C-alpha positions, 0 to 999 in steps of 0.5 A: 537477506533483503526484504521484499514488500509491497509499496504504494505509489501515492502519485499514481494511486487515484483512489479507485479502491479496486485494491482494497477488496483484492487483499484477503488480509484487509491490509488496505483501506482508502484514506484521503482518496488514496490507498493506504496500509492499515494495522490488520493481520498484515500483508500476506504477500499473495500480491493480489492487490498488485494485479488489481490496481489498474494504474500500477500504483502498487509494486514489489520493492526489495529492501527497507521500506521508505519512510512514511510521508507526512499526513496529506503529503504525496509519496509512498505508503508503507506495507504492513504499518499503519499510517500515523497522524 
């Protein structure tokens, strides 16, 4: 069965931070001017952050998460996993 997860498009994210308080599990944070997933209780998949993002940088994705980009690199963040340095 394919897994559904939320993905952050760092090219679209402008770091406004509107998604951060929209997440009831505190799974999002701002780092380096971009939204990132952090090691928190985890994404509850209520998808409030999706509707909160004015640029559409958060979206649902079916399948395995893409590999984490190198710190400071543009790309997509991984849901429910901390960004490593």
